C-alpha positions as CSV (number, residue, x, y, z in Angstrom):
1,X,81.2,-0.9,-22.6
2,X,79.3,2.7,-21.3
3,X,75.4,0.8,-20.3
4,X,73.1,3.7,-21.9
5,X,70.2,2.4,-21.0
6,X,69.7,3.3,-17.0
7,X,69.9,1.0,-14.3
8,X,72.2,-1.3,-11.9
9,X,72.8,-4.6,-12.1
10,X,71.3,-7.1,-9.6
11,X,71.3,-10.9,-9.4
12,X,68.1,-13.0,-8.9
13,X,68.5,-15.8,-5.7
14,X,71.3,-17.7,-4.7
15,X,70.7,-20.6,-7.4
16,X,74.5,-20.7,-10.0
17,X,73.7,-22.4,-13.5
18,X,76.2,-25.1,-14.9
19,X,74.8,-23.9,-18.3
20,X,71.9,-21.2,-17.8
21,X,69.7,-20.3,-21.0
22,X,67.4,-19.8,-22.8
23,X,65.3,-17.0,-20.0
24,X,61.3,-16.4,-21.0
25,X,58.7,-14.6,-19.2
26,X,55.5,-15.6,-18.8
27,X,53.1,-12.4,-18.5
28,X,50.5,-14.2,-17.3
29,X,51.9,-15.5,-14.0
30,X,54.5,-12.3,-13.8
31,X,57.1,-15.0,-13.8
32,X,60.6,-15.4,-15.2
33,X,61.5,-19.3,-16.6
34,X,64.6,-20.9,-17.0
35,X,67.2,-23.8,-17.4
36,X,70.1,-25.3,-16.6
37,X,71.2,-27.5,-19.8
38,X,73.9,-29.3,-17.2
39,X,72.2,-29.7,-14.2
40,X,68.4,-30.6,-16.3
41,X,67.0,-28.2,-14.2
42,X,64.0,-26.0,-14.8
43,X,63.9,-22.6,-12.5
44,X,61.5,-20.1,-12.2
45,X,61.3,-16.3,-11.0
46,X,58.4,-14.7,-9.1
47,X,60.1,-10.9,-8.3
48,X,56.4,-10.3,-6.7
49,X,56.4,-13.5,-4.8
50,X,59.0,-12.2,-2.3
51,X,61.6,-13.3,-4.8
52,X,60.8,-17.1,-4.5
53,X,62.6,-19.3,-7.0
54,X,61.1,-22.1,-7.8
55,X,63.7,-25.8,-8.8
56,X,61.6,-28.6,-11.0
57,X,64.3,-31.6,-12.2
58,X,63.8,-31.8,-16.3
59,X,65.0,-34.7,-18.9
60,X,68.3,-34.5,-19.9
61,X,69.8,-32.1,-21.8
62,X,66.7,-29.4,-21.5
63,X,68.3,-26.6,-23.0
64,X,64.0,-24.1,-23.0
65,X,61.3,-24.6,-21.6
66,X,58.5,-22.2,-23.7
67,X,55.3,-20.9,-22.8
68,X,52.3,-22.2,-24.8
69,X,48.9,-21.0,-25.2
70,X,47.6,-22.7,-22.8
71,X,48.5,-21.5,-19.1
72,X,51.0,-23.4,-16.7
73,X,50.8,-25.6,-19.8
74,X,54.9,-25.2,-21.0
75,X,57.2,-26.6,-24.0
76,X,60.3,-28.6,-23.4
77,X,62.4,-29.0,-24.8
78,X,65.1,-32.0,-24.2
79,X,67.2,-34.3,-25.6
80,X,64.2,-36.7,-24.9
81,X,62.7,-35.0,-27.8
82,X,59.7,-32.5,-27.7
83,X,56.9,-32.2,-24.6
84,X,54.1,-31.0,-23.2
85,X,54.8,-30.7,-19.1
86,X,52.2,-29.3,-16.9
87,X,53.8,-27.6,-13.8
88,X,50.9,-28.3,-11.9
89,X,50.4,-31.5,-11.5
90,X,54.5,-31.9,-13.0
91,X,52.8,-34.8,-15.5
92,X,53.9,-34.4,-18.9
93,X,53.4,-35.8,-22.5
94,X,55.0,-35.5,-26.0
95,X,54.7,-34.2,-29.0
96,X,57.2,-35.4,-30.3
97,X,60.7,-37.8,-30.5
98,X,64.1,-36.4,-31.3
99,X,65.1,-36.6,-34.9
100,X,66.7,-39.5,-35.9
101,X,69.1,-37.7,-38.4
102,X,70.1,-36.3,-35.2
103,X,71.6,-39.2,-33.0
104,X,74.4,-38.1,-31.6
105,X,73.6,-34.5,-30.7
106,X,71.9,-32.4,-28.3
107,X,69.2,-29.4,-28.3
108,X,70.7,-26.1,-28.0
109,X,68.7,-23.0,-29.3
110,X,64.8,-23.2,-29.1
111,X,62.3,-20.0,-29.5
112,X,57.8,-19.8,-31.4
113,X,58.0,-18.3,-34.4
114,X,55.6,-16.0,-35.1
115,X,52.7,-18.9,-36.8
116,X,52.9,-20.2,-32.9
117,X,55.5,-23.7,-34.3
118,X,58.4,-24.9,-32.5
119,X,62.1,-23.6,-33.9
120,X,64.9,-25.4,-32.2
121,X,68.7,-26.1,-33.0
122,X,70.9,-29.4,-32.6
123,X,74.6,-29.1,-31.7
124,X,77.0,-31.7,-30.6
125,X,78.0,-31.5,-27.2
126,X,81.2,-31.5,-27.7
127,X,80.8,-28.5,-30.0
128,X,83.2,-30.2,-31.9
129,X,81.7,-31.2,-34.5
130,X,80.0,-29.2,-37.5
131,X,77.1,-31.2,-37.3
132,X,74.2,-28.9,-36.1
133,X,70.9,-28.4,-37.6
134,X,67.3,-26.5,-37.3
135,X,64.4,-28.1,-37.4
136,X,60.4,-26.8,-36.6
137,X,57.9,-28.2,-35.3
138,X,54.0,-27.7,-35.2
139,X,51.3,-29.4,-33.1
140,X,49.4,-30.3,-36.2
141,X,52.2,-31.6,-37.4
142,X,55.2,-33.3,-35.6
143,X,57.7,-34.4,-37.5
144,X,60.2,-32.4,-36.8
145,X,61.4,-30.9,-40.2
146,X,64.7,-30.0,-40.8
147,X,65.6,-26.7,-42.0
148,X,69.4,-25.8,-42.3
149,X,72.2,-28.4,-41.1
150,X,75.7,-28.0,-41.0
151,X,76.2,-25.8,-38.2
152,X,78.6,-26.2,-34.7
153,X,76.9,-24.0,-32.6
154,X,73.5,-22.8,-33.9
155,X,72.6,-19.4,-31.6
156,X,69.3,-16.3,-31.8
157,X,67.0,-17.2,-33.5
158,X,64.7,-13.8,-33.8
159,X,62.2,-13.1,-36.6
160,X,62.3,-9.7,-38.6
161,X,60.0,-8.4,-40.8
162,X,59.8,-11.5,-43.1
163,X,64.0,-12.2,-42.3
164,X,65.2,-14.8,-39.9
165,X,68.1,-14.0,-38.0
166,X,70.2,-16.7,-36.4
167,X,74.2,-17.5,-34.9
168,X,76.3,-19.8,-35.8
169,X,78.6,-18.9,-32.3
170,X,82.2,-20.4,-32.7
171,X,82.5,-19.3,-36.7
172,X,81.6,-15.2,-35.1
173,X,78.6,-14.8,-37.5
174,X,74.6,-13.8,-37.6
175,X,73.4,-14.8,-40.6
176,X,69.5,-13.7,-42.0
177,X,67.9,-15.8,-43.7
178,X,64.5,-16.6,-45.3
179,X,62.3,-19.7,-45.1
180,X,61.3,-21.9,-48.1
181,X,59.2,-24.2,-49.3
182,X,62.9,-26.4,-48.4
183,X,63.8,-25.0,-45.5
184,X,65.5,-21.9,-44.5
185,X,68.1,-20.0,-47.3
186,X,70.7,-18.5,-46.3
187,X,70.9,-14.7,-47.8
188,X,73.7,-13.2,-46.1
189,X,76.7,-13.8,-43.7
190,X,77.9,-11.4,-40.8
191,X,81.5,-11.6,-39.3
192,X,81.4,-10.6,-34.8
193,X,83.8,-10.1,-32.8
194,X,83.4,-12.5,-30.0
195,X,81.4,-15.3,-29.2
196,X,77.3,-14.8,-30.2
197,X,75.4,-16.5,-28.1
198,X,71.9,-15.7,-27.5
199,X,69.4,-12.4,-28.0
200,X,66.8,-10.7,-27.5
201,X,65.0,-7.7,-29.6
202,X,63.9,-4.7,-28.4
203,X,60.4,-3.5,-29.4
204,X,62.2,-0.8,-31.7
205,X,63.4,-3.7,-34.0
206,X,67.3,-3.7,-31.9
207,X,69.4,-6.9,-31.3
208,X,70.9,-7.3,-27.7
209,X,73.6,-10.7,-28.0
210,X,74.9,-12.4,-24.9
211,X,78.6,-11.9,-26.1
212,X,79.4,-15.4,-24.0
213,X,83.1,-14.9,-22.7
214,X,83.3,-11.2,-22.9
215,X,81.3,-10.4,-20.3
216,X,79.2,-8.1,-21.7
217,X,76.2,-7.8,-24.6
218,X,76.1,-5.9,-27.1
219,X,73.5,-4.0,-29.0
220,X,73.0,-3.7,-32.4
221,X,70.9,-2.1,-35.1
222,X,69.9,-4.0,-38.1
223,X,69.8,-0.7,-40.7
224,X,68.8,-1.8,-44.7
225,X,69.6,-5.0,-43.8
226,X,73.1,-4.4,-42.2
227,X,74.6,-5.3,-38.8
228,X,75.8,-2.0,-37.1
229,X,77.2,-2.6,-33.3
230,X,76.0,0.3,-31.4
231,X,77.7,-0.2,-28.0
232,X,78.0,-2.6,-25.1
233,X,76.6,-3.1,-21.8
234,X,78.9,-4.3,-20.1
235,X,78.6,-7.3,-17.3
236,X,80.3,-9.0,-13.9
237,X,80.2,-12.4,-15.1
238,X,82.2,-14.1,-17.6
239,X,79.7,-16.0,-20.3
240,X,76.8,-14.5,-20.3
241,X,74.3,-17.4,-22.2
242,X,71.2,-15.1,-23.4
243,X,68.9,-11.9,-22.7
244,X,65.2,-11.6,-22.8
245,X,63.4,-9.0,-21.6
246,X,60.7,-8.7,-18.7
247,X,58.9,-7.6,-15.9
248,X,55.3,-5.1,-15.8
249,X,56.5,-3.2,-18.8
250,X,58.9,-5.7,-20.3
251,X,61.4,-3.2,-19.5
252,X,63.7,-5.4,-17.1
253,X,66.0,-7.4,-19.1
254,X,67.1,-10.3,-17.5
255,X,70.5,-12.1,-18.6
256,X,71.4,-16.0,-17.7
257,X,74.8,-16.8,-17.1
258,X,76.8,-20.2,-16.9
259,X,80.1,-21.3,-15.0
260,X,81.0,-24.2,-16.8
261,X,84.1,-24.4,-17.9
262,X,85.7,-21.2,-15.9
263,X,88.2,-22.7,-14.0
264,X,87.9,-19.9,-11.4
265,X,84.6,-18.8,-11.6
266,X,83.3,-15.4,-9.2
267,X,80.9,-15.8,-7.2
268,X,78.3,-13.8,-9.8
269,X,79.0,-16.6,-12.2
270,X,76.3,-18.6,-13.5
271,X,73.2,-16.2,-11.3
272,X,70.6,-14.0,-13.6
273,X,71.2,-10.8,-13.7
274,X,68.3,-8.0,-14.0
275,X,69.0,-4.8,-15.3
276,X,65.7,-2.2,-15.2
277,X,66.5,-0.5,-17.5
278,X,64.9,2.9,-20.0
279,X,64.1,0.8,-23.2
280,X,61.5,-2.6,-23.7
281,X,62.0,-5.5,-24.8
282,X,58.4,-7.3,-26.8
283,X,55.7,-10.4,-25.5
284,X,57.6,-14.1,-25.6
285,X,55.0,-16.4,-28.6
286,X,53.5,-19.2,-27.2
287,X,53.1,-22.2,-29.2
288,X,50.0,-23.1,-30.2
289,X,49.1,-26.5,-29.4
């Protein structure tokens, strides 16, 4: 459980999320955004403004607030559909409705693809049924395109070369897939220990994954299309949910966590943690409006 990446772990602010998720670093504003899915909140933290944290109400089951090509206009993924949110005047405008065939599900993972489109997942709110899917949305064709179904809790979304990597948390698996005209085609699956949640990439291609319920992050190398665990980073929270790199050099590792389901949460459960590391990540992509 040796960190091997330097730096002490510190908690950001006093807010403790029921289900913290989807941390995103905005380089234009020097701020971190994340959501509390179960409390319907967007949180934003500015390290250079006395560590202030702004809290905004969001639609029900907002699972992600992502960057767009326009400053201070963010893409919101919620059970109400996909919308644009103007941070300055707090006004929203619809991009597309929730997929008709996804009735009874809620959003989970979401990320911007290299081509500037949005990819997001759906799941059973109780995490019992394999009714989860991946979808794609772009600004010039806003009807959600169904990419893949039959998943339980679709998580992690990273593009490495020609491959898309994702996880199904409760199946304890990562998948390597390719994008085909009809959707996603799974090329290979990888069984892992524990429950893989959200992930980030280092600038040299290492995958860092939040291990839900295991109080740690797992580090994976991808060698010849094989997923090889190279170490773990111990954390003072039970349920880390996702992570991203931020800060001026993209060397600060931010980790979201959750209190939901814990009979006796400790003080830091639900906090956002920060580790100042000796490695670096890659910039967050922007939805192309």
